[in-house]
N, C-alpha and C positions, 0 to 999 in steps of 0.2 A: 765329198772330198775323197780322193784316192788314199788308200792306206799306205803310209810310208813303210818301206821294207824294214827299216831299222826298229820299228815298233815291235817286231816279232822276236827279236833276240837282243841280248845285252852286248852288242858289238861295239866297235870303235866309235862310230858316230853317236850311239846312245850314250856312251861314256863321256864323249866330248861335250855333250849338251847338258851334263849333270849340273854344272853351276847355275844354268838358267832354270833347270828343273827345281833346284833347291829354293830359288826365289819364288817360283810358282807354288811350290809346296807350302812355303811359309805364308804366303798370301792366302791360299786356300784354307789353311788351318786357322788363321786369324779370323777370316770371314766366317767360317763355320762356328768358331767359338763365340763370336759376337751374337749370332742368332741363338745358339744353344744356351748361353748364359743370360739372355734377356737384354743385352746391350742394344740390340736391334729387335723390334717387335714385328713378328709376322702378323698378317691380317687375314681373317677368315671371311669368306663371302656370305656365310649363313646357311649354306647347304653343303653336304659332304663333297669333298674334293678327292679325286683319285688321280695320282700322278703315274704316268707311264713314261719312264725315262731310262737313262743308262748312266754309267760312270765312265764310259769310254767314248772317244770320238769315233765318228763314222756310223754307218747304218747297222742296226741290229734287228730290225723288225718291229719297231715301236708302232708305226702307223697301221699295219695289218692287225696288230693286237688291239689298238684303240678302236678300230672298226668292229672287231669281234665283240669287244666289251660294250660298245654302243648298242649293237643288235641284241646282245644278251640282256642288257638292262631293259631295253624296250619290251622284250618278251616277258619280263617280270613285272610289267606294268609301270616301269619308271619312265621319267622324262629327262633323259640326259642331254647335256649340251657339251660341246667340245671347244677348248681354247688351245691356241698354239702361238708360238712366236712368229711363224711364217718365214722360214729361212729364205733369204734372198728377196723378200718383199721390198717394194720401193717405198712404202709408207709405213710409219711406225705407230700411228694412233689406232685405238680400238675400232674395228669395223667388222661387219658380218660378211662372210664369203658367199656370194651368190652361186647358183648352180652353174652359171656360165662365166664364173670369175676368171680373170687372167692370171696365170701363174707368176708372171713377172711383177704383178702388183700385190697379190695375196700370198704367193708361195705355192710351190707345186704340191706338197703334201696336203695343205689345207684345202686346195681345190679338189684333190682326189677325195678327201674325207667329206666335203660338202656334197659331192656327187653320189657317194655311196652310203653314207651313214644314216640318212633319213632324219637327222636332227640338226639343230643350228650349229654352225661352226663360226667362231669369231677368232680374229688374230690381232696381234699387237705386241709391242716390245714389253709393256708393263702388264704382266698377267693378272695382277690384282685389278687394275683398271679394266682389263678385258673381261674378267669374270663379272664385275659389276655391270658393265655395259650389256653383257649377254643376258643377265638376269633382269635388268631393267626392260630390255626389249622383249624378253620371253619369260614372264613371271611364273610360268608353269614348270620351269626347270627345277628339278629336285635333286640332281647330282651333276657335278662338273667333272669332265675328263680332261686332264691336261696332257696333251701330246708333247712329250719332253718336259723339261722344267724341274728335274730332280734337284738341280742346283739353284733353282729360283726360290730361295728360302723365304722371301718376303710373302709369298702366298702360302698360308697355312694349309696343311693337308691332313686327311684322315686315313689314307691308305696309299702306300708307296709300292710301286712295281718297278724293279730294275730288270731290263731286258739285256741279255747277253747273246752275241753272235756265237753259236756253237762251233763254227768253223775257225774263227780267229780267236775265240776265247777272250782273255784279258791281255793278250800279247805277252810282252816281257814283264808286265805288272809294274811298270814304272810310270810315274806321272809325266804329263806333257812338259817339254817336248821330247824327252828321252824315250817316252813310251806313250801309249794311247790314253792313259787314264786322266780323267778330270778330277777325280777324288781317289784317295787310297782304297785298296781292296777291302779294308775293314769297314768301309761305308756300307758294304753289302750286308753286314751283320745287323744293320739298323732298319733295313727295309722290311716290308711285310711279306713280299714275295720276290724271288729271283726266278725269272722266266728265261729259260735257255732255248734259243731258237736253233733247232737242228740237232747236232750231235748231243748225245745224252751224257751230261756232266752233272746230273741232278744230285749226286751224292756229295758234292762239294759244299753245299749249304743245307741246313735242315729245312729251310723254307723254299728250296728250289723245286721248280716244276718244269716239265718239258713242254715244248711247243713245236708244231710243224706247220709249214706253209704248204697248202695243198691247192691244186687247181689243174684242170685239163681242158678248160673252155677258153676260146679266143674270141674277142670282140673286134669287129671291123671298125676302124676309126672313122671312115667316111660314112658308113651305114651302121650306127651303133646298135640297131635292133638285130643285126645279123651276127650270129655266133656260130662257131664250128668247134668240133672236138679236135684233139691233137692228131687223130688219125687223118685229118684233112691234109696235113703237111707231110705225112710219112711217104717215103719213097722219092722225095724231091727236096733238095737242100734249100734252106731259107737263110736270109741274112738276119742276124739277131743283134740288137743294140741294147745297151743298158747303161744308164747314168745314175747308178745307185751306189750305196756304200760298199757293197760286195758284189760286183757284177758277175763273178764266177758262180755265185749261188744260182743266179738266174740261168746262166748257160748250162750248168749242171742239171737244173730242173728240166730244161728242154730235153737234155739227153735222156733223162729217166722217162720222159714222155715218148721217147722214140723219135724225136724231131732232130734231124741232122742239120746243124746250123753253122754258118760262117760268122763267128762272133766279132763284135767290135765294142770295146768298152770305152765309156766316157767318164769324166769326173762326176762325182756325186752332185746333183742339182744342176747339171749342165744345161745351159740355155741353148736349145736346139735351133738350128736354122734349116731351111729347106735343103741346103747343100749337104747337110749331115745325113739326110735321108736319101741322097742320090746314089744309087748303085747301078752299074751297068747290067743289062739283061732284064728279064722279066720275073725274077725270083720274088716271092713274097718277103716281107720284112716284119719281124715280130719284135715286140718290146714289152717292158713292164708297164703297168697301169700308171705308175708315177711318171714315166717318160711320156706316156700317151697324152696326158693333159697338156703337155707342152708342144706336142707334135700334131694335134688334131687340126690346127688351123691350116696346115699345108700338106695334110696326108691325102693319099689316094686310096683306091680300093684294094691296093696291095699291102696296106699297113694294118697290122693286127696287134692287139694287146692281150696278154695272158691274164685272165681273171684269177686272182689269188686270194684265198681265205686262210686266216689263222685258225689253227686247231690246238688250243692249249689244253693242258690237263684239266678235266672238269672240276677238280678241287679248287682251281682259281676262282671260279664263279661262286662256289660255296663259301669260300673265305670272304669274298667281297660282300655277299649278301649278309653274312653273319656280322661283319663290321657295320654295314649300313643299318642293320637292326639295332645295334648298340648306339649309334649316333642319332 
């Protein structure tokens, strides 16, 4: 989704929406209280659960961090599995995402994680049911990573990570729809780690850690085994498309790599068509990996995806291993 401009300041539109915000805040508070005081019972799948989520609407970098965490745990001898809601997926029941899964059926981010994580990825609207189905199909799983789901309290969790976009921060710090927040800012005091993607605001919370998204290799969509460095595009302009929560972050990253681009932003989770990729001339077209899973079917040799990896503070891995040892 595109980030509404009124979420960044407490202007006239944000004030006008405050009555609706008050209703949303009351509902969120009652729901949270019901889980906290035991009126509703969370369910645990029997192996440690790590939530990678956020308290604000829009993209923050959860998926790259989930991929990093999956790789990190595998390097420690663990057998992680990933579960996700599958934003935009056409089916809601629990199912495994194949390597060639269709984004319109499984969701774009789950398809990307299935291709890159090296571990099972399951999706569905009921994360408890998805976690159970995952473990039944893959009994070797010994830790579950939930991409998003910080507000899905029915699934019990052992470690919570809240990811914040360093560029947008928490906006005007008001709840939806006056602001971008799904829960009050005080919710961040309860999570185990606050990971800030980009700008360094780590002094805001004692458990805050920095994260950067790094990458300078591009993969060809038509020939996935072919990769080039950013120097391949220097000296000639390229078209750049991005249908993510913060497209400007991608365009800025290209600039830091020395790639001069003609940017075109789409809504987050945009369903691409071949027409969206049509540009006059013979310039190359670069995009994010999340966009690439939806464009591969009609891409040509001129289409490239920037391979991005999360680089969080090493202390995050240490914190998670310590918690896993306790559980």
